[in-house]
C-alpha positions in Angstrom: -0.1 0.0 -0.1 1.3 3.3 -0.8 0.8 5.6 2.2 1.1 9.6 1.9 4.8 10.7 1.8 6.0 14.2 3.3 9.2 15.7 3.4 10.0 17.1 7.0 12.5 19.7 5.6 9.5 21.7 4.5 8.6 22.2 8.0 11.7 23.9 8.7 11.1 26.3 5.7 8.6 29.5 6.6 7.1 29.3 3.1 5.8 25.6 3.2 5.7 24.9 7.1 1.9 25.2 7.0 1.6 23.1 3.7 3.6 20.2 5.5 1.4 20.4 8.6 -1.7 20.3 6.5 -0.2 17.1 4.6 1.1 15.4 7.9 -2.5 16.2 9.4 -4.5 15.0 6.4 -2.7 11.7 6.5 -3.0 11.2 10.3 -6.8 12.1 9.9 -7.6 9.8 6.7 -5.0 7.1 7.3 -2.9 7.3 10.5 0.1 6.5 8.8 2.7 8.7 6.8 6.2 7.9 5.3 8.2 10.7 6.2 11.5 11.9 4.1 14.1 14.5 5.1 14.0 13.1 8.8 17.4 14.2 9.5 18.4 10.9 11.2 21.8 9.8 10.1 21.7 6.8 7.6 24.9 5.3 9.0 23.9 5.4 12.6 20.6 3.8 12.0 22.6 0.8 10.1 24.9 0.7 12.8 22.2 0.3 15.5 20.8 -2.4 13.3 24.1 -4.2 13.3 24.7 -3.9 16.9 21.3 -5.2 17.4 21.7 -8.3 15.3 24.8 -8.9 17.6 23.0 -8.7 20.8 20.2 -11.0 19.6 22.4 -13.7 18.6 24.0 -13.7 22.1 23.5 -17.1 23.8 19.9 -17.1 25.7 21.6 -17.2 28.9 23.9 -14.4 28.0 20.8 -12.2 27.0 18.7 -13.3 30.4 21.5 -11.4 32.3 20.1 -8.2 30.8 16.2 -9.1 31.7 15.4 -7.1 34.8 12.6 -8.1 36.7 9.7 -5.4 38.2 10.5 -3.1 35.1 7.4 -4.2 33.0 9.6 -4.5 30.2 10.4 -0.8 30.1 14.3 -1.4 30.0 16.6 -4.0 29.0 15.8 -7.6 27.6 12.4 -9.1 27.3 12.5 -12.7 26.4 10.3 -14.6 23.8 6.7 -15.0 24.4 6.5 -12.5 27.1 4.2 -10.1 25.4 0.9 -10.5 23.7 -1.7 -8.1 22.1 -4.5 -6.5 23.9 -7.3 -8.9 23.5 -5.3 -11.9 22.5 -3.8 -14.7 24.5 -1.2 -16.1 22.4 2.1 -14.6 22.8 3.7 -12.7 19.8 6.8 -14.3 18.2 9.3 -11.9 19.4 11.6 -10.8 21.7 12.8 -7.1 22.4 15.3 -4.8 24.1 14.2 -1.4 25.3 16.0 1.7 25.9 14.3 4.7 27.5 14.7 8.4 28.5 17.7 9.5 29.9 16.5 12.7 31.1 18.8 16.0 30.9 19.0 19.0 32.9 17.9 19.9 36.3 14.7 17.7 35.9 13.0 15.8 38.7 12.0 13.2 36.3 15.5 11.7 36.3 15.0 9.9 39.6 11.5 8.6 38.3 12.7 6.8 35.4 14.6 3.4 35.5 18.3 3.2 34.7 19.0 2.2 31.1 20.5 -1.4 30.7 24.2 -1.5 29.6 25.0 -4.3 27.4 28.6 -5.2 28.5 28.6 -7.8 25.7 28.1 -5.6 22.5 30.5 -2.7 22.5 29.3 0.6 21.8 25.3 -0.6 22.1 24.6 2.1 24.7 26.1 5.2 23.2 24.7 4.3 19.7 21.0 3.8 21.1 21.5 7.1 22.9 22.3 9.0 19.7 19.5 7.1 17.8 16.9 8.0 20.6 18.0 11.6 20.5 17.7 11.5 16.6 14.2 10.2 16.6 13.3 12.7 19.5 14.3 15.6 17.2 12.4 14.5 14.3 9.5 13.5 16.5 9.2 16.6 18.2 9.2 18.5 14.7 6.4 16.4 13.7 4.3 17.2 16.8 4.7 20.9 15.9 3.3 20.3 12.9 0.5 18.6 14.3 -0.2 21.3 16.8 -0.4 23.5 13.8 -2.9 21.3 12.0 -5.0 21.2 15.2 -4.9 25.1 15.4 -2.9 24.9 18.7 0.2 26.9 19.5 3.1 25.4 17.7 4.9 24.6 20.9 1.8 22.8 22.5 3.5 19.6 23.0 7.1 20.8 24.2 6.3 20.9 27.7 5.1 17.4 27.6 7.3 15.6 25.7 10.9 17.2 26.2 12.3 14.6 28.8 9.2 12.6 28.2 9.0 9.0 28.8 9.8 7.8 25.3 11.1 4.4 24.5 13.2 3.0 21.6 12.6 -0.5 21.0 14.7 -2.9 19.0 12.8 -6.2 18.4 13.9 -9.6 17.0 11.5 -11.7 15.2 13.4 -15.2 15.2 13.0 -17.7 12.4 10.1 -19.8 12.7 11.0 -23.5 13.5 7.7 -24.9 13.8 3.8 -24.6 13.2 2.9 -21.5 15.1 0.2 -21.8 17.9 -2.4 -19.1 16.4 0.4 -16.7 16.8 1.8 -14.4 14.3 5.2 -12.2 15.1 3.2 -9.2 16.2 -0.7 -9.6 16.5 -3.0 -6.8 15.5 -3.0 -3.7 17.8 -2.6 0.0 18.1 0.3 1.7 19.6 0.1 3.2 23.1 1.8 6.7 22.9 1.5 9.8 21.1 3.2 8.9 17.9 5.6 6.1 16.5 8.6 6.5 14.3 9.8 3.3 12.4 13.1 3.1 10.2 14.3 0.4 7.9 12.6 -3.0 9.3 15.0 -5.8 7.8 12.3 -8.0 6.1 8.5 -7.3 5.2 5.6 -7.8 7.2 4.1 -4.9 8.5 0.5 -4.5 7.6 -2.4 -1.9 8.5 -6.2 -2.4 8.5 -7.7 0.1 6.1 -11.1 1.7 6.0 -12.2 -0.9 3.6 -11.4 -3.5 6.1 -8.6 -5.0 4.4 -5.1 -6.0 5.4 -2.6 -3.9 3.3 1.0 -4.1 3.2 3.1 -1.2 4.0 6.9 -0.5 3.3 9.0 2.3 3.7 11.6 3.3 0.6 15.4 3.8 1.6 15.5 7.0 3.2 12.2 7.2 4.7 10.6 6.6 8.0 7.1 5.3 8.9 5.3 7.3 11.3 2.0 6.4 12.8 -0.5 7.7 15.3 -1.0 6.1 18.8 -3.9 5.8 21.0 -2.7 8.8 23.3 -3.1 11.2 20.4 -6.1 9.5 19.0 -7.7 10.2 22.7 -6.4 13.6 22.9 -8.0 14.6 19.7 -11.0 12.6 20.3 -10.7 10.5 17.3 -9.8 13.1 15.0 -6.4 11.6 14.2 -6.4 7.7 13.5 -4.4 5.3 15.5 -4.8 2.7 12.9 -4.8 -1.1 13.8 -1.7 -3.0 12.5 0.3 -6.1 12.9 3.4 -7.9 11.6 2.4 -11.1 9.8 4.5 -14.4 9.4 6.4 -14.6 6.4 5.7 -17.4 3.6 6.5 -20.8 4.6 9.4 -20.8 2.3 10.9 -17.9 4.3 10.3 -19.3 8.0 13.8 -19.4 8.1 14.7 -16.0 8.0 14.7 -13.5 10.9 13.3 -10.1 11.3 14.6 -7.0 13.0 12.8 -3.9 13.7 13.6 -0.5 15.6 10.7 1.7 16.3 10.5 4.8 18.6 7.6 5.2 20.9 7.1 8.8 21.5 5.7 9.2 24.9 4.9 12.4 27.0 5.5 12.9 30.6 3.3 10.7 32.5 1.4 13.8 34.2 0.3 15.0 30.8 -3.7 15.1 30.6 -5.3 13.2 27.8 -8.5 15.1 28.3 -10.1 15.5 24.6 -9.3 18.8 23.3 -12.5 21.1 23.5 -11.8 22.0 19.9 -12.2 18.5 18.7 -15.5 18.2 20.8 -18.8 19.1 18.8 -22.6 17.7 18.1 -21.2 15.7 15.4 -18.4 14.2 17.5 -19.2 13.8 21.0 -16.6 13.2 23.5 -15.5 9.7 23.5 -13.1 9.1 26.4 -12.9 9.6 30.2 -10.4 12.0 31.4 -6.9 10.2 32.3 -3.4 11.2 32.2 -0.7 9.6 30.0 0.7 7.6 33.3 -2.5 6.2 34.1 -3.3 5.1 30.4 0.0 3.5 30.1 -0.4 1.5 33.1 -3.5 0.0 31.9 -2.2 -0.9 28.7 1.2 -2.5 30.0 -1.4 -4.7 32.1 -3.5 -5.6 29.4 -0.6 -6.7 27.0 0.9 -8.9 29.8 4.1 -6.8 30.8 2.6 -5.5 34.1 0.7 -7.5 37.0 
């Protein structure tokens, strides 16, 4: 499926800023997905993180398990195969993952509220490269949210206070080769993301599909130099369903390709936990009544982590 393509460099030019915001907002309102060019994230850094990620997941299981920290609900470090399932499904996804979170900068009381990131001694430079990629994703993501604020007729800086040093997560995912008939499971069952927006670069194999307005599953791929960006449930709640958190999944490859692995590195842009997700008044009217109860981002995240099996 061809999703709308936008170029983030337009946002940085006064004469095309509003045009970019309109194009991105329309894509998020109609489809919930867009391909973003000109994102500014260093391609060599992306390639290196994928290389180091492959090195990590190729470590023996007993070594990887040393980086699985109990009590963190999978929010930092390694989460072993079969731990996570999609909301509403019992079968675990066919994946394992490593999560890297916010390293709060400056004089910010949030620093004490975030768990420490897990340093992988067995893969040299992994921590530093993950941090660099995290910051690159943040820069691009913050700019995209400024554009969305303009589209929603909000102040351009509306999201800044909520997302700077926010609870964002960089997740390196490994879908191992399929060695036996799956038990009603696919690599990642249909779901919607929890956060504000998700940014995904260069998954190593195809498999991403979105559920369209025509009730059909369509494959989505990004061309070299593009990142796929989609709306998460928090942004959908905030905008009272004006912007769409579209259902998506990662399907198993054809049987003849079961012996192939897949790597994927999405960035889940989260706000600070105290941000209110109460529906914007401007998104509530007679035709679109308020659809959600008020809650904070932290409350909503806790609820969803329990639903997907990562938190008791």
